[in-house]
MDAnalysis code that builds the backbone (N, CA, C; Angstrom):
import MDAnalysis as mda
import numpy as np

u = mda.Universe.empty(357, n_residues=119, atom_resindex=np.repeat(np.arange(119), 3), trajectory=True)
u.add_TopologyAttr("name", ["N", "CA", "C"] * 119)
u.add_TopologyAttr("resid", np.arange(1, 120))
u.add_TopologyAttr("resname", ["UNK", "UNK", "UNK", "UNK", "UNK", "UNK", "UNK", "UNK", "UNK", "UNK", "UNK", "UNK", "UNK", "UNK", "UNK", "UNK", "UNK", "UNK", "UNK", "UNK", "UNK", "UNK", "UNK", "UNK", "UNK", "UNK", "UNK", "UNK", "UNK", "UNK", "UNK", "UNK", "UNK", "UNK", "UNK", "UNK", "UNK", "UNK", "UNK", "UNK", "UNK", "UNK", "UNK", "UNK", "UNK", "UNK", "UNK", "UNK", "UNK", "UNK", "UNK", "UNK", "UNK", "UNK", "UNK", "UNK", "UNK", "UNK", "UNK", "UNK", "UNK", "UNK", "UNK", "UNK", "UNK", "UNK", "UNK", "UNK", "UNK", "UNK", "UNK", "UNK", "UNK", "UNK", "UNK", "UNK", "UNK", "UNK", "UNK", "UNK", "UNK", "UNK", "UNK", "UNK", "UNK", "UNK", "UNK", "UNK", "UNK", "UNK", "UNK", "UNK", "UNK", "UNK", "UNK", "UNK", "UNK", "UNK", "UNK", "UNK", "UNK", "UNK", "UNK", "UNK", "UNK", "UNK", "UNK", "UNK", "UNK", "UNK", "UNK", "UNK", "UNK", "UNK", "UNK", "UNK", "UNK", "UNK", "UNK"])
u.atoms.positions = np.array([
    [8.604, -35.340, 12.533],
    [8.346, -35.701, 11.159],
    [6.831, -35.868, 11.003],
    [6.287, -35.315, 9.945],
    [4.850, -35.361, 9.691],
    [4.436, -36.737, 9.187],
    [3.198, -37.053, 9.431],
    [2.635, -38.320, 8.970],
    [2.445, -38.254, 7.454],
    [2.768, -39.332, 6.743],
    [2.594, -39.294, 5.282],
    [1.117, -39.188, 4.914],
    [0.839, -38.438, 3.856],
    [-0.541, -38.267, 3.424],
    [-1.037, -39.527, 2.728],
    [-2.336, -39.796, 2.908],
    [-2.963, -40.935, 2.245],
    [-3.272, -40.568, 0.802],
    [-3.300, -41.589, -0.011],
    [-3.727, -41.384, -1.394],
    [-5.210, -41.015, -1.392],
    [-5.677, -40.245, -2.372],
    [-7.082, -39.809, -2.384],
    [-8.085, -40.954, -2.259],
    [-7.831, -42.105, -2.844],
    [-8.779, -43.224, -2.777],
    [-8.770, -43.925, -1.413],
    [-7.779, -43.618, -0.571],
    [-7.687, -44.228, 0.759],
    [-8.275, -43.351, 1.857],
    [-8.562, -42.098, 1.551],
    [-9.082, -41.172, 2.553],
    [-10.533, -41.512, 2.889],
    [-10.850, -41.463, 4.163],
    [-12.229, -41.718, 4.623],
    [-13.003, -40.411, 4.549],
    [-13.736, -40.241, 3.460],
    [-14.479, -38.999, 3.258],
    [-15.988, -39.198, 3.365],
    [-16.449, -40.429, 3.328],
    [-17.879, -40.713, 3.347],
    [-18.328, -41.059, 4.753],
    [-19.601, -40.802, 5.041],
    [-20.140, -41.025, 6.376],
    [-21.411, -41.854, 6.296],
    [-21.570, -42.761, 7.256],
    [-22.774, -43.581, 7.370],
    [-23.344, -43.345, 8.764],
    [-24.639, -43.071, 8.829],
    [-25.301, -42.851, 10.112],
    [-26.273, -43.992, 10.365],
    [-26.286, -44.492, 11.585],
    [-27.232, -45.525, 11.964],
    [-27.895, -45.116, 13.271],
    [-29.053, -45.673, 13.511],
    [-29.758, -45.431, 14.777],
    [-29.715, -46.711, 15.592],
    [-29.444, -46.551, 16.869],
    [-29.403, -47.673, 17.796],
    [-30.266, -47.331, 19.003],
    [-30.777, -48.363, 19.635],
    [-31.463, -48.140, 20.907],
    [-30.401, -47.797, 21.945],
    [-30.774, -47.156, 23.030],
    [-29.793, -46.856, 24.075],
    [-29.067, -48.110, 24.568],
    [-29.793, -49.220, 24.673],
    [-29.161, -50.461, 25.143],
    [-28.154, -50.982, 24.121],
    [-28.507, -50.937, 22.820],
    [-27.578, -51.394, 21.792],
    [-26.350, -50.498, 21.720],
    [-26.545, -49.181, 21.852],
    [-25.414, -48.261, 21.846],
    [-24.481, -48.560, 23.012],
    [-25.042, -48.814, 24.180],
    [-24.225, -49.134, 25.352],
    [-23.414, -50.411, 25.111],
    [-24.037, -51.410, 24.478],
    [-23.320, -52.663, 24.182],
    [-22.188, -52.420, 23.196],
    [-22.446, -51.618, 22.141],
    [-21.401, -51.318, 21.157],
    [-20.262, -50.548, 21.832],
    [-20.605, -49.563, 22.654],
    [-19.577, -48.788, 23.355],
    [-18.754, -49.670, 24.280],
    [-19.415, -50.577, 24.997],
    [-18.699, -51.471, 25.913],
    [-17.776, -52.411, 25.137],
    [-18.259, -52.960, 24.033],
    [-17.432, -53.862, 23.225],
    [-16.245, -53.121, 22.615],
    [-16.478, -51.888, 22.163],
    [-15.385, -51.086, 21.609],
    [-14.335, -50.813, 22.686],
    [-14.802, -50.491, 23.884],
    [-13.874, -50.227, 24.989],
    [-13.059, -51.474, 25.317],
    [-13.736, -52.651, 25.353],
    [-13.015, -53.885, 25.649],
    [-12.023, -54.242, 24.544],
    [-12.287, -53.767, 23.324],
    [-11.370, -54.012, 22.209],
    [-10.286, -52.941, 22.147],
    [-10.401, -51.913, 23.005],
    [-9.412, -50.841, 23.006],
    [-9.518, -49.970, 21.755],
    [-10.734, -49.769, 21.267],
    [-10.962, -49.016, 20.035],
    [-12.001, -47.931, 20.270],
    [-12.022, -46.953, 19.364],
    [-13.124, -45.995, 19.383],
    [-14.351, -46.705, 18.817],
    [-15.536, -46.156, 19.079],
    [-16.758, -46.744, 18.549],
    [-16.706, -46.749, 17.020],
    [-16.235, -45.652, 16.424],
    [-16.160, -45.576, 14.958],
    [-15.248, -46.657, 14.391],
    [-14.048, -46.811, 14.975],
    [-13.123, -47.840, 14.488],
    [-13.703, -49.238, 14.674],
    [-14.350, -49.459, 15.826],
    [-14.932, -50.759, 16.097],
    [-16.011, -51.105, 15.074],
    [-16.941, -50.167, 14.842],
    [-18.037, -50.421, 13.905],
    [-17.490, -50.585, 12.492],
    [-16.535, -49.733, 12.110],
    [-15.947, -49.823, 10.775],
    [-15.291, -51.191, 10.570],
    [-14.462, -51.611, 11.509],
    [-13.774, -52.897, 11.384],
    [-14.758, -54.063, 11.378],
    [-15.771, -53.993, 12.242],
    [-16.752, -55.071, 12.294],
    [-17.545, -55.143, 10.980],
    [-17.904, -53.985, 10.431],
    [-18.696, -53.961, 9.200],
    [-17.891, -54.439, 7.996],
    [-16.590, -54.203, 8.012],
    [-15.734, -54.585, 6.883],
    [-15.027, -55.922, 7.107],
    [-15.490, -56.679, 8.102],
    [-14.920, -57.998, 8.424],
    [-13.426, -57.946, 8.711],
    [-12.985, -56.856, 9.304],
    [-11.595, -56.746, 9.734],
    [-11.506, -57.283, 11.160],
    [-10.334, -57.693, 11.582],
    [-10.213, -58.278, 12.920],
    [-10.611, -57.310, 14.036],
    [-11.416, -57.820, 14.941],
    [-11.812, -57.094, 16.141],
    [-11.701, -58.074, 17.289],
    [-10.852, -57.796, 18.244],
    [-10.690, -58.681, 19.385],
    [-11.333, -58.034, 20.596],
    [-12.410, -58.648, 21.053],
    [-13.145, -58.150, 22.215],
    [-13.025, -59.191, 23.309],
    [-12.623, -58.756, 24.471],
    [-12.518, -59.658, 25.605],
    [-13.871, -59.741, 26.281],
    [-14.521, -60.895, 26.189],
    [-15.819, -61.084, 26.831],
    [-15.600, -61.419, 28.306],
    [-16.539, -61.028, 29.100],
    [-16.469, -61.308, 30.523],
    [-17.811, -61.850, 30.987],
    [-17.764, -62.666, 32.006],
    [-19.015, -63.163, 32.558],
    [-19.471, -62.311, 33.736],
    [-18.727, -61.239, 34.021],
    [-19.099, -60.355, 35.122],
    [-20.332, -59.546, 34.729],
    [-21.181, -59.252, 35.685],
    [-22.381, -58.484, 35.367],
    [-22.031, -57.059, 34.965],
    [-22.798, -56.482, 34.063],
    [-22.560, -55.106, 33.663],
    [-23.051, -54.158, 34.759],
    [-22.825, -52.877, 34.562],
    [-23.143, -51.887, 35.600],
    [-24.618, -51.886, 35.960],
    [-25.490, -52.035, 34.967],
    [-26.925, -52.010, 35.244],
    [-27.326, -53.207, 36.117],
    [-26.782, -54.376, 35.816],
    [-27.112, -55.566, 36.603],
    [-26.557, -55.423, 38.014],
    [-25.325, -54.911, 38.152],
    [-24.763, -54.697, 39.492],
    [-25.631, -53.740, 40.302],
    [-26.113, -52.677, 39.656],
    [-26.967, -51.708, 40.346],
    [-28.250, -52.387, 40.831],
    [-28.877, -53.181, 39.953],
    [-30.101, -53.878, 40.342],
    [-29.832, -54.871, 41.477],
    [-28.708, -55.581, 41.409],
    [-28.372, -56.523, 42.484],
    [-28.189, -55.801, 43.810],
    [-27.579, -54.606, 43.794],
    [-27.428, -53.829, 45.030],
    [-28.794, -53.444, 45.597],
    [-29.708, -53.015, 44.717],
    [-31.048, -52.631, 45.174],
    [-31.781, -53.830, 45.769],
    [-31.690, -54.966, 45.096],
    [-32.358, -56.169, 45.602],
    [-31.716, -56.607, 46.919],
    [-30.401, -56.524, 46.998],
    [-29.709, -56.870, 48.239],
    [-30.160, -56.007, 49.401],
    [-30.380, -54.727, 49.133],
    [-30.875, -53.822, 50.171],
    [-32.263, -54.247, 50.637],
    [-33.121, -54.606, 49.676],
    [-34.468, -55.073, 50.043],
    [-34.407, -56.362, 50.851],
    [-33.547, -57.288, 50.427],
    [-33.407, -58.540, 51.176],
    [-32.898, -58.284, 52.589],
    [-31.996, -57.327, 52.725],
    [-31.476, -56.980, 54.047],
    [-32.597, -56.438, 54.936],
    [-33.471, -55.628, 54.386],
    [-34.603, -55.103, 55.144],
    [-35.545, -56.230, 55.566],
    [-35.796, -57.172, 54.652],
    [-36.653, -58.314, 54.983],
    [-36.020, -59.141, 56.096],
    [-34.703, -59.378, 56.005],
    [-34.009, -60.168, 57.023],
    [-34.084, -59.487, 58.387],
    [-33.935, -58.156, 58.433],
    [-34.026, -57.438, 59.702],
    [-35.406, -57.598, 60.336],
    [-36.445, -57.493, 59.522],
    [-37.814, -57.646, 60.038],
    [-38.006, -59.061, 60.571],
    [-37.553, -60.058, 59.809],
    [-37.736, -61.452, 60.221],
    [-36.932, -61.761, 61.484],
    [-35.696, -61.240, 61.565],
    [-34.857, -61.494, 62.749],
    [-35.396, -60.787, 63.994],
    [-36.137, -59.723, 63.816],
    [-36.709, -59.002, 64.948],
    [-38.022, -59.630, 65.397],
    [-38.390, -60.749, 64.778],
    [-39.599, -61.443, 65.182],
    [-40.825, -60.995, 64.419],
    [-40.631, -60.058, 63.510],
    [-41.759, -59.595, 62.702],
    [-41.976, -60.549, 61.542],
    [-43.054, -60.372, 60.881],
    [-43.371, -61.209, 59.731],
    [-43.319, -60.322, 58.493],
    [-42.556, -60.762, 57.520],
    [-42.492, -60.024, 56.262],
    [-43.491, -60.626, 55.291],
    [-43.978, -59.821, 54.409],
    [-44.968, -60.257, 53.437],
    [-44.381, -61.307, 52.494],
    [-45.025, -62.481, 52.384],
    [-44.550, -63.489, 51.438],
    [-44.550, -62.973, 49.997],
    [-45.478, -62.069, 49.675],
    [-45.511, -61.493, 48.329],
    [-44.240, -60.690, 48.052],
    [-43.765, -59.972, 49.061],
    [-42.544, -59.163, 48.908],
    [-41.338, -60.081, 48.675],
    [-41.278, -61.165, 49.417],
    [-40.168, -62.112, 49.257],
    [-40.231, -62.759, 47.878],
    [-41.412, -63.164, 47.440],
    [-41.578, -63.766, 46.109],
    [-41.171, -62.791, 45.009],
    [-41.510, -61.509, 45.165],
    [-41.153, -60.503, 44.168],
    [-39.636, -60.349, 44.083],
    [-38.970, -60.355, 45.238],
    [-37.506, -60.253, 45.242],
    [-36.869, -61.473, 44.591],
    [-37.405, -62.632, 44.860],
    [-36.880, -63.859, 44.253],
    [-37.055, -63.813, 42.736],
    [-38.199, -63.338, 42.277],
    [-38.448, -63.236, 40.832],
    [-37.465, -62.269, 40.178],
    [-37.189, -61.135, 40.835],
    [-36.222, -60.178, 40.305],
    [-34.829, -60.796, 40.233],
    [-34.454, -61.498, 41.294],
    [-33.140, -62.150, 41.300],
    [-33.032, -63.183, 40.179],
    [-34.065, -63.992, 40.006],
    [-34.053, -64.988, 38.928],
    [-33.880, -64.322, 37.567],
    [-34.605, -63.238, 37.333],
    [-34.505, -62.544, 36.044],
    [-33.105, -61.976, 35.837],
    [-32.535, -61.370, 36.889],
    [-31.182, -60.818, 36.766],
    [-30.144, -61.915, 36.552],
    [-30.261, -63.014, 37.276],
    [-29.299, -64.108, 37.095],
    [-29.409, -64.707, 35.699],
    [-30.634, -64.811, 35.180],
    [-30.803, -65.317, 33.814],
    [-30.123, -64.395, 32.812],
    [-30.301, -63.063, 32.987],
    [-29.633, -62.105, 32.093],
    [-28.125, -62.205, 32.231],
    [-27.647, -62.333, 33.448],
    [-26.214, -62.403, 33.703],
    [-25.624, -63.667, 33.073],
    [-26.294, -64.781, 33.234],
    [-25.778, -66.043, 32.713],
    [-25.741, -66.068, 31.191],
    [-26.658, -65.351, 30.528],
    [-26.683, -65.351, 29.069],
    [-25.977, -64.146, 28.484],
    [-25.540, -63.197, 29.312],
    [-24.907, -61.963, 28.860],
    [-23.605, -62.271, 28.135],
    [-23.555, -61.940, 26.866],
    [-22.308, -62.048, 26.122],
    [-21.907, -63.440, 25.720],
    [-22.737, -64.450, 25.894],
    [-22.313, -65.787, 25.507],
    [-23.445, -66.495, 24.797],
    [-23.313, -66.642, 23.508],
    [-24.310, -67.345, 22.723],
    [-24.302, -68.806, 23.154],
    [-25.432, -69.389, 23.303],
    [-25.508, -70.815, 23.561],
    [-25.327, -71.247, 25.007],
    [-24.979, -70.339, 25.904],
    [-24.860, -70.721, 27.306],
    [-26.263, -70.910, 27.863],
    [-26.469, -71.969, 28.596],
    [-27.804, -72.259, 29.085],
    [-28.230, -71.263, 30.148],
    [-29.520, -71.020, 30.179],
    [-30.082, -70.164, 31.221],
    [-30.190, -70.964, 32.504],
    [-29.811, -70.332, 33.603],
    [-29.864, -70.978, 34.923],
    [-31.309, -71.264, 35.277],
    [-31.566, -72.430, 35.768],
    [-32.915, -72.809, 36.207],
    [-32.883, -73.178, 37.661],
])
């Protein structure tokens, strides 16, 4: 059985184009995926104040996980040098700590308004 046709005033015939940064587009795509919707349906529903249920997570996104893996690899190299009796550069260790702090701050505030930044 065919789907009933919409009345002419109910048909979606108009189009709106917006520009987003790559990071904003990724966030919209991720939120749409978590809501089980297409990006178009998600944006349409959000813009028209229709219900949108997005499951937020405190897990790090793919970019943060990738950065954590890279930092972990660097820390592993530093640990090997130190365990072998060598001396690793304090500047290198400080740089890794700064990167970790920045990533943890992003992770802790990711997706949650008002959550305090880790200190």
